[in-house]
TIDOMAR-874713 format. One record per residue (C-alpha): x, y, z; residue in three letters; residue number from 1. Coordinates in steps of 0.02 Angstrom, whole numbers, always signed. Layout:
<sepas>
SEPA      px      py      pz  resn  resi
SEPA       X       Y       Z   ala   NUM
...
</sepas>
This chain:
<sepas>
SEPA      px      py      pz  resn  resi
SEPA   +6283   +4898   +7675   unk     1
SEPA   +6439   +5018   +7663   unk     2
SEPA   +6626   +4950   +7627   unk     3
SEPA   +6658   +5003   +7812   unk     4
SEPA   +6515   +4924   +7876   unk     5
SEPA   +6554   +4745   +7758   unk     6
SEPA   +6723   +4750   +7840   unk     7
SEPA   +6669   +4769   +8020   unk     8
SEPA   +6544   +4625   +7982   unk     9
SEPA   +6692   +4523   +7911   unk    10
SEPA   +6806   +4560   +8067   unk    11
SEPA   +6664   +4519   +8184   unk    12
SEPA   +6616   +4354   +8103   unk    13
SEPA   +6787   +4302   +8136   unk    14
SEPA   +6806   +4359   +8312   unk    15
SEPA   +6637   +4362   +8398   unk    16
SEPA   +6592   +4217   +8541   unk    17
SEPA   +6488   +4079   +8491   unk    18
SEPA   +6326   +4163   +8561   unk    19
SEPA   +6331   +4293   +8405   unk    20
SEPA   +6378   +4172   +8264   unk    21
SEPA   +6201   +4138   +8236   unk    22
SEPA   +6194   +4307   +8168   unk    23
SEPA   +6298   +4275   +8024   unk    24
SEPA   +6218   +4114   +7962   unk    25
SEPA   +6099   +4203   +7841   unk    26
SEPA   +6241   +4325   +7763   unk    27
SEPA   +6225   +4369   +7586   unk    28
SEPA   +6405   +4410   +7584   unk    29
SEPA   +6533   +4268   +7539   unk    30
SEPA   +6674   +4375   +7618   unk    31
SEPA   +6569   +4351   +7782   unk    32
SEPA   +6532   +4166   +7786   unk    33
SEPA   +6717   +4146   +7738   unk    34
SEPA   +6770   +4239   +7886   unk    35
SEPA   +6627   +4146   +7995   unk    36
SEPA   +6720   +3978   +7942   unk    37
SEPA   +6891   +4041   +8031   unk    38
SEPA   +6798   +4087   +8189   unk    39
SEPA   +6883   +3967   +8326   unk    40
SEPA   +6699   +3950   +8403   unk    41
SEPA   +6630   +3901   +8245   unk    42
SEPA   +6564   +3729   +8285   unk    43
SEPA   +6464   +3579   +8202   unk    44
SEPA   +6307   +3665   +8251   unk    45
SEPA   +6347   +3806   +8157   unk    46
SEPA   +6384   +3707   +8005   unk    47
SEPA   +6232   +3608   +8014   unk    48
SEPA   +6136   +3771   +8004   unk    49
SEPA   +6239   +3825   +7858   unk    50
SEPA   +6208   +3659   +7760   unk    51
SEPA   +6024   +3685   +7791   unk    52
SEPA   +6025   +3838   +7667   unk    53
SEPA   +5985   +3797   +7499   unk    54
SEPA   +6080   +3957   +7416   unk    55
SEPA   +6240   +3924   +7512   unk    56
SEPA   +6377   +3964   +7388   unk    57
SEPA   +6481   +3804   +7322   unk    58
SEPA   +6638   +3867   +7392   unk    59
SEPA   +6576   +3895   +7562   unk    60
SEPA   +6519   +3709   +7579   unk    61
SEPA   +6685   +3656   +7510   unk    62
SEPA   +6767   +3766   +7659   unk    63
SEPA   +6641   +3691   +7783   unk    64
SEPA   +6700   +3512   +7707   unk    65
SEPA   +6883   +3561   +7759   unk    66
SEPA   +6844   +3602   +7947   unk    67
SEPA   +6899   +3483   +8084   unk    68
SEPA   +6730   +3472   +8170   unk    69
SEPA   +6643   +3408   +8015   unk    70
SEPA   +6750   +3257   +8025   unk    71
SEPA   +6644   +3097   +8082   unk    72
SEPA   +6496   +3184   +8095   unk    73
SEPA   +6369   +3079   +8008   unk    74
SEPA   +6221   +3202   +8025   unk    75
SEPA   +6330   +3332   +7951   unk    76
SEPA   +6379   +3218   +7799   unk    77
SEPA   +6205   +3182   +7766   unk    78
SEPA   +6176   +3371   +7774   unk    79
SEPA   +6303   +3398   +7633   unk    80
SEPA   +6256   +3261   +7525   unk    81
SEPA   +6062   +3324   +7531   unk    82
SEPA   +6105   +3510   +7488   unk    83
SEPA   +6095   +3538   +7292   unk    84
SEPA   +6229   +3666   +7310   unk    85
SEPA   +6371   +3542   +7370   unk    86
SEPA   +6497   +3513   +7250   unk    87
SEPA   +6503   +3336   +7161   unk    88
SEPA   +6678   +3319   +7236   unk    89
SEPA   +6634   +3352   +7399   unk    90
SEPA   +6489   +3230   +7380   unk    91
SEPA   +6573   +3094   +7300   unk    92
SEPA   +6713   +3112   +7437   unk    93
SEPA   +6582   +3086   +7582   unk    94
SEPA   +6480   +2936   +7512   unk    95
SEPA   +6604   +2805   +7561   unk    96
SEPA   +6532   +2850   +7748   unk    97
SEPA   +6347   +2836   +7713   unk    98
SEPA   +6263   +2686   +7786   unk    99
SEPA   +6177   +2582   +7645   unk   100
SEPA   +5995   +2632   +7665   unk   101
SEPA   +6035   +2819   +7669   unk   102
SEPA   +6132   +2785   +7510   unk   103
SEPA   +5953   +2717   +7452   unk   104
SEPA   +5859   +2871   +7494   unk   105
SEPA   +5987   +2982   +7432   unk   106
SEPA   +5983   +2897   +7265   unk   107
SEPA   +5792   +2942   +7263   unk   108
SEPA   +5814   +3128   +7293   unk   109
SEPA   +5761   +3227   +7140   unk   110
SEPA   +5870   +3361   +7169   unk   111
SEPA   +6039   +3252   +7173   unk   112
SEPA   +6145   +3273   +7032   unk   113
SEPA   +6162   +3128   +6906   unk   114
SEPA   +6354   +3091   +6956   unk   115
SEPA   +6315   +3074   +7134   unk   116
SEPA   +6151   +2980   +7114   unk   117
SEPA   +6260   +2852   +6998   unk   118
SEPA   +6384   +2840   +7134   unk   119
SEPA   +6279   +2809   +7262   unk   120
SEPA   +6196   +2670   +7187   unk   121
SEPA   +6352   +2593   +7133   unk   122
SEPA   +6404   +2603   +7310   unk   123
SEPA   +6241   +2514   +7349   unk   124
SEPA   +6270   +2368   +7223   unk   125
SEPA   +6440   +2346   +7273   unk   126
SEPA   +6382   +2306   +7453   unk   127
SEPA   +6245   +2185   +7383   unk   128
SEPA   +6347   +2024   +7409   unk   129
SEPA   +6356   +2036   +7579   unk   130
SEPA   +6184   +2096   +7635   unk   131
SEPA   +6082   +1962   +7731   unk   132
SEPA   +5906   +1920   +7657   unk   133
SEPA   +5819   +2041   +7788   unk   134
SEPA   +5932   +2166   +7702   unk   135
SEPA   +5893   +2116   +7531   unk   136
SEPA   +5696   +2119   +7569   unk   137
SEPA   +5707   +2297   +7640   unk   138
SEPA   +5816   +2353   +7476   unk   139
SEPA   +5701   +2268   +7365   unk   140
SEPA   +5548   +2369   +7442   unk   141
SEPA   +5622   +2512   +7419   unk   142
SEPA   +5766   +2521   +7290   unk   143
SEPA   +5777   +2633   +7132   unk   144
SEPA   +5757   +2548   +6970   unk   145
SEPA   +5947   +2524   +6944   unk   146
SEPA   +5977   +2444   +7092   unk   147
SEPA   +5801   +2342   +7099   unk   148
SEPA   +5861   +2259   +6922   unk   149
SEPA   +5994   +2201   +7025   unk   150
SEPA   +5896   +2146   +7185   unk   151
SEPA   +5782   +2044   +7075   unk   152
SEPA   +5906   +1915   +6991   unk   153
SEPA   +5889   +1806   +7148   unk   154
SEPA   +5791   +1649   +7179   unk   155
SEPA   +5724   +1695   +7343   unk   156
SEPA   +5524   +1718   +7359   unk   157
SEPA   +5510   +1841   +7499   unk   158
SEPA   +5663   +1982   +7413   unk   159
SEPA   +5550   +1950   +7247   unk   160
SEPA   +5369   +1979   +7331   unk   161
SEPA   +5465   +2134   +7402   unk   162
SEPA   +5535   +2198   +7230   unk   163
SEPA   +5376   +2166   +7128   unk   164
SEPA   +5269   +2272   +7247   unk   165
SEPA   +5409   +2409   +7227   unk   166
SEPA   +5332   +2579   +7196   unk   167
SEPA   +5508   +2614   +7088   unk   168
SEPA   +5466   +2465   +6988   unk   169
SEPA   +5390   +2514   +6799   unk   170
SEPA   +5358   +2397   +6648   unk   171
SEPA   +5510   +2441   +6571   unk   172
SEPA   +5625   +2411   +6713   unk   173
SEPA   +5533   +2232   +6731   unk   174
SEPA   +5547   +2189   +6549   unk   175
SEPA   +5738   +2232   +6563   unk   176
SEPA   +5750   +2091   +6693   unk   177
SEPA   +5625   +1966   +6608   unk   178
SEPA   +5698   +1981   +6445   unk   179
SEPA   +5860   +1900   +6495   unk   180
SEPA   +5889   +1726   +6452   unk   181
SEPA   +5977   +1700   +6627   unk   182
SEPA   +5830   +1758   +6721   unk   183
SEPA   +5801   +1670   +6892   unk   184
SEPA   +5660   +1536   +6845   unk   185
SEPA   +5568   +1589   +7016   unk   186
SEPA   +5551   +1768   +6956   unk   187
SEPA   +5482   +1711   +6790   unk   188
SEPA   +5347   +1632   +6876   unk   189
SEPA   +5314   +1763   +7009   unk   190
SEPA   +5292   +1877   +6880   unk   191
SEPA   +5182   +1747   +6787   unk   192
SEPA   +5055   +1754   +6924   unk   193
SEPA   +5086   +1931   +6989   unk   194
SEPA   +4903   +2012   +6991   unk   195
SEPA   +4996   +2188   +6937   unk   196
SEPA   +5106   +2111   +6804   unk   197
SEPA   +5054   +1956   +6723   unk   198
SEPA   +4893   +2052   +6629   unk   199
SEPA   +5001   +2164   +6533   unk   200
SEPA   +5033   +2123   +6353   unk   201
SEPA   +5207   +2180   +6343   unk   202
SEPA   +5251   +2069   +6498   unk   203
SEPA   +5158   +1914   +6436   unk   204
SEPA   +5246   +1923   +6286   unk   205
SEPA   +5416   +1937   +6362   unk   206
SEPA   +5391   +1786   +6477   unk   207
SEPA   +5340   +1690   +6330   unk   208
SEPA   +5496   +1730   +6256   unk   209
SEPA   +5597   +1674   +6405   unk   210
SEPA   +5634   +1488   +6401   unk   211
SEPA   +5624   +1474   +6599   unk   212
SEPA   +5425   +1493   +6590   unk   213
SEPA   +5352   +1338   +6631   unk   214
SEPA   +5219   +1273   +6480   unk   215
SEPA   +5073   +1265   +6603   unk   216
SEPA   +5101   +1463   +6627   unk   217
SEPA   +5125   +1497   +6463   unk   218
SEPA   +4977   +1402   +6391   unk   219
SEPA   +4864   +1536   +6524   unk   220
SEPA   +4924   +1676   +6420   unk   221
SEPA   +4891   +1613   +6244   unk   222
SEPA   +4705   +1626   +6234   unk   223
SEPA   +4721   +1815   +6273   unk   224
SEPA   +4838   +1852   +6139   unk   225
SEPA   +4790   +1922   +5962   unk   226
SEPA   +4835   +1818   +5795   unk   227
SEPA   +4975   +1927   +5758   unk   228
SEPA   +5052   +1904   +5926   unk   229
SEPA   +5040   +1709   +5894   unk   230
SEPA   +5118   +1745   +5751   unk   231
SEPA   +5269   +1832   +5792   unk   232
SEPA   +5296   +1722   +5932   unk   233
SEPA   +5316   +1572   +5809   unk   234
SEPA   +5429   +1679   +5686   unk   235
SEPA   +5539   +1768   +5850   unk   236
SEPA   +5534   +1659   +5981   unk   237
SEPA   +5652   +1524   +6042   unk   238
SEPA   +5515   +1416   +6098   unk   239
SEPA   +5500   +1224   +6132   unk   240
SEPA   +5434   +1119   +5995   unk   241
SEPA   +5275   +1086   +6117   unk   242
SEPA   +5252   +1267   +6144   unk   243
SEPA   +5278   +1302   +5955   unk   244
SEPA   +5155   +1169   +5913   unk   245
SEPA   +5018   +1239   +6056   unk   246
SEPA   +5035   +1428   +5966   unk   247
SEPA   +5024   +1358   +5790   unk   248
SEPA   +4855   +1264   +5822   unk   249
SEPA   +4798   +1447   +5917   unk   250
SEPA   +4856   +1542   +5768   unk   251
SEPA   +4749   +1441   +5656   unk   252
SEPA   +4582   +1488   +5759   unk   253
SEPA   +4630   +1644   +5857   unk   254
SEPA   +4526   +1810   +5829   unk   255
SEPA   +4619   +1949   +5747   unk   256
SEPA   +4616   +2053   +5896   unk   257
SEPA   +4650   +1998   +6080   unk   258
SEPA   +4524   +1956   +6179   unk   259
SEPA   +4582   +2066   +6326   unk   260
</sepas>
């Protein structure tokens, strides 16, 4: 495109009627896009179309964010946050307007920057104390790791069941929760009987180290541990005297390798 043609495109983008605005949505020239934003006919529909572009320059996104047609337009707010080219400053400014479960969805987007993702998670966590049980259950089913750690710190069975079945939950995340001395007693019981988690060696050991694990649950795990595990429990664990005696007897006759 010649310089003369580019100047004409810039002029037309600023002055054309609304019916012609779409021809400039995909312009490769920043000057044309800036001119488009100055067009009095530019609407929220045009803004939405531009924000679908994954190659949209950050300066243009900032310009769109400052337009009156964007304010209080919730679909547009989400479009800004989903666009990987949106500057962090713009995203952080808009997060306060986002609904709870949209924040959760955003925090799971791979393209979201670490800074914005963490801010979205923080926004969810600040709302956690005011959530109903139903909202907590829904959150437990799909929350990312950082939020899930906080959601699991409760005594509600339905919330715990949902959280322990969350596909985002990994062994490392669960161990972070179980290894806390103040982990809820009901959570410890749920993990100890959970078909997915109770069969894992590291989880069993973490549970045995937790003072809130009932003796009956602990005794079910002991036959499946190796002699070295039993010795480590005695040396490193703040165990009850009763459990310590059981482990000492088990250690004397346990095989060198774990049974399972």
